[in-house]
N, C-alpha and C positions, 0 to 999 in steps of 0.2 A: 652864827654862818647859819644860813636859813637853808635848810636840805629839802624841804618837802618840795613836790611836783608843781611847775607850772601851770596855770589851766589848762584846762583842755580850749581850745577852740568852739565854737557854738558850729553844730551839726546844720548844715545850710539845710532850709525846708522849701520843699515844692512852690512853686508861684499857686495859691488858692485857686482853682478852678471857678469861674463863673457861674452865678446858679442856673439850673435850667430853668427857660422861662416855663411860667404854669402851663399857658397857652399851647406849650407842647405835649406835656401828661397830660391834657383834658382831651388833647386831639386824639393821644392814642385809643384813650378807653376811649373816647367815641367811635372810635375806628371797631374796635375790638367789640364794640356791641351790635353796631352796623353788620360786621362778620355774621356774630350770632344769628341778629334778625335775621337776617338775609337767610341762613343755614334753617333755620328754624320754620321760615315761612317755605321754601321751598324746596326742602328734604321731605318726603312723605314714608311713611310709614304704614306696614299693612294692618290697619286699623280703619273700622270703620265708625260712625259715631251714631247713638240712638236717642231720642230725645221725644217730648210731647209730638205728635203731630198735629193737624186740623179736626177740628171734631166739627160731622156735619148734619144739617136736619135733614130726616132720611126720607120725611114725605114728598119735599118737592122733588127727590130723586126716582119716586115710583109712579107709573103712570096705570090706571086702570082703564082698559078699554070693553064695550062688551059687556060689561056689566049694568043693571038696573037702577043701581044707586052708590056712590060712595058717602062717606062722613069725614069731618074732619074733626079734630081735639084742641081740645083749649091747651095742652100744654105740647110737648116734641119730644122725637126719639133722636139721641143724636148716634151717628156712627163716628168710632173713636178711631184713631190710627198713631202710629207711631213714625216718627220722621228719620230717615235714614239719609246719612249723608251718601251724595250721588258719585263721591270720590274716595280714592283713600285718603285721610287726612293727613296735613302737615304736623310737624315736630309741635310745634306751637298749638295748633289743634286739639293735638292730643292730648299733649300735657294741660289744657286747657278742661276736654272733657274729665279729665283724670281727678280734677280737684273740684268739677262742678258737681252737687249729688244729684241734679234732675237727669244727667246725659250721662250714658254708659259707652267705654270704648270696647268694641268687640272683636275680635280678627276675623275675617274674611269669609272661615269655613264655616261660621256661625251663622252666614248669612247665606250661602252658596251652597250648594248640594254638591258632594264632592263628581268632576267629572262635567261639570257646568262651565259654560262661562258664563259672566254676567248677564248678555244678552237672553239665555236658553234660561236662567234662572228667572229673568221676568217674563219671559213666557209663559212657563211651568205657573208663576204667581196669577199670571192672569187667567190660566185655564182653572185655576183653583177657586177666583173669582167666579167665573161662567157657574161654575158647579156651583158653589156656595148659593148663588142667586136661583138659581134652579132648584136646587135644595130646599130654600126657604120659601119658595111660592109652594111646594108640593108641601112640605109642613104647615102653612098655613092654611091649606085648602081642609087640609087634614083635620085641625082644629076649629074648624066653621063645616064640619060635616058637610061639605062643598063634595060630591062627587068626580072622582078623574077615574075615567074607565081605563083600563090597562091596553094598549095598543101594541100589538102583537112589531117585534125588532127594535133599535136602536136609535137612538136620538142622540144626533151630533149637537152638543152645547158649545164647543169650541173649536178652533183649530190652529193650530201653532204655526205662526210664518217661519221658512226656512226647512218644515219639514213634508214631508211626499204630499200630504193632504192641502197644504196652500194651494190654493187657485183651484183644486176641484171640487172638494167634500165642503159644503156651508153650513155655518151654524143653522140650525132647524132642519137640516136633511134626517130622514127614518132612512138608515140600513137596513134593508128586507130580506139581503143576500148577500154572501160570502163565498167566492171559489165556487158557485150553484148551490152551496147550503143555506136553506133557508134559516133567518136569525128572528127567534122572539125574543129574546133578552139579548143585554149587555154580554154575557160569556160565550151567545152564541158569535158575536161578530168577531171575538176577540181571538178564536181558538184556532183558525184556521190561517190566522196571519202568523204568530206562534210557532206554528207548528212546523214551517216551511225556515230556510237559511236567511238569511237578514239578504235583501238583497234581490228576493224573488218578487216575482208581478204576483198582484192581488188582483181579484176582479168585485168590483165593490157593485153593489145594485141597490140603488136607493130610489124613493120619493122626494118630489122637490115640491113645493106648493101644492094645489091642490090635486092636478093633473100629470106632472112630469115624471115617466120612470125613466129613471137613466142609469144604464151600467156603465161605470168609471174603472181604467186600468191604471193601477198605481204600483211603484215598484219599494218593497219597505226598507226601510235606514236603519241602521243601529242605534239603540237609545245610549244617550250620551251616558245616563247615570251610571256610574261604577258599579251601582250595587242592581243594578239589570244586567249586568256582563254580556252586554251588547246583545239584548234584546231585540228583536222585530218590532219595529214601532209603524206608524202610519203620520201622525203627531196631531190626534185627535182626544177631546175629550166626550166621551158616551155617559149617557143615565138613560135609564128606565123610560119608554116611551110612552106618556099618557095621552089623554084627549081631555084638552081643555077647555073651560066653561067660557072663558074670557082671555084676552090677550093683558099680561101683565109685564110690562117693560121697565128696565131700574137700568138710570144712569149709573154707572159705578165710579166714575170720573177720575179715572185711569187709577184707582186703587186697586192691588192686587192684593192676592191671599183670600183665604176662605174666614177671617175673624170678623168679616160683616152678616153672616148668616144671619144669625138672633136677630139683629136689629133689623134688614130686612122682613123677616118671619112676623116679628110682632108689629111692624109699621102695615102690612098686608094686611094682616090681622085687624087692625085697630081701623082699617078704611074703609073694608067691607063690612062692620056692624056698626050698630048705632050706638054700641056703647064706647065711653070714652075709656081707652086702656090706662091713656096716662094721667087721668083723673088731677090733669092741670099741670101736673109736674113735668121738669125738665130731667129726662131721664136717658142718661149715658147707658149704651150698651155695647157688649162684647162676648164673643163667642161663635164658633161655630156651629155647622146644626147640620143633620140628616133629612132624609124626607120624611125618617117617621119621627123625627121632633126633639131626638136626643141632641144635647148642649156640648159641645168638646172645648178643650181648653185651649188658647191663642198665643199666649207669651206675652209679654209686654205690656202686664196690664197697670204695671208702675209708670208708665208712661200716659198711657191711654187715661189715666184716670186724674191726672194734674190735667190733661188737655179737657177732660171733660169738666176740670172744676173751673179753668180759666175759660169755660163758654157758661156757664154758669150753674152747669148740673146740681140738682141736689141728689138725686139716687143713681147709681151703679150697678146698672146690673151684671153678673159677671159668673163663667163657670166656677161651679162651686169648689172645685180645687185649688182657683186660685185668689178666694178671697183674702186667704191670710196676705199672700204677695200685696194685694190692692190697698187694703186696710194700711199695711207696713210705708206708705208712699206717705203718711201723712196729710191726707188732705181731711175737708171738713166734710166731703157727700157721704154720703150714706151709701153702703155694699151691702146689695143684696148678691148673696149663691144662689144659682139655679144648675138644675140639672136635665131638664128639659122645656120644652117652649109651654106644655103646660104649668111647668113651675113657676116660670117668667110669667102667665097670664095672672095665675094666683096670687103672687107677691105683688101684682100691682091692685090688682083688686083690694089688698088690705090695707094701701096707701089711705089716707087723709084725702078729702077733695079740697083743692087747693084751687082760690075763687080765681076765676078769670085775668089773666095779666092786660 
């Protein structure tokens, strides 16, 4: 007699699901990719990109009138620049910038001074450029031993839009009195303004052109710069006044900042002397300059030397303190560090003369 249990009935299995069509999976992946792409392209981050900017032949930017003679060169002086994004970058642009060794991604506070809007920073950069052009001219004339007698007063070399002086004071005006106090130098023009509260009226007497003596009434405004602690300002850039032997105009091509000063000074010096300072070389230049010919640092030299190499420069003049940074960019351009305009001229004279191109 068989006492074993009967076999268990088979457990019914659910019907197999039909395989999901491959195109649905592909469509899902595509949708996710599109969503990420849109987010990466349209979501901005509070960063800007820096990279090599244009390198411009300075000779075409400088025009001398009234001098007995000017001279051309077989080589060129290049003004080097840094390209800055005009807006905060997208997430994708930031990622690309972080991966690209020729680009830097930096925060806004590295570009804009505390307290300023982007537009106000542009104004300050424009005033820095005007000051660098004036300083470059004085430094070049001093290097050439050309007399520039001091004139009592303070010269207006730039006026910022949106400030009290805009539309009233003009570039080239000579300030000779403020609130009845005679002005013999720049500090004489500043002291009466900052001695009164923000919003006070200020009477400014200027000589304009050859024979116009004008007195203007302006009301001071607070400086937007955080570190100036609401200091009263009119919105002008002033410089020592001198009598120039001839006129020199410089087209800065809407470039801001002071870093073209050395390039301007060398080009002016080169145009006013029969000696060819370039020695036939393609010389890229960066560095600030003061009226006494002292050269200062600029920042961004790693981008500027790449721009110089792209334009075919074989020599790069830079502030001595930034030579290591320039060499670190890994270009084939010869880097020469200088502290003064005289250093730069001496360095150029030591170069071998290149045949005309």
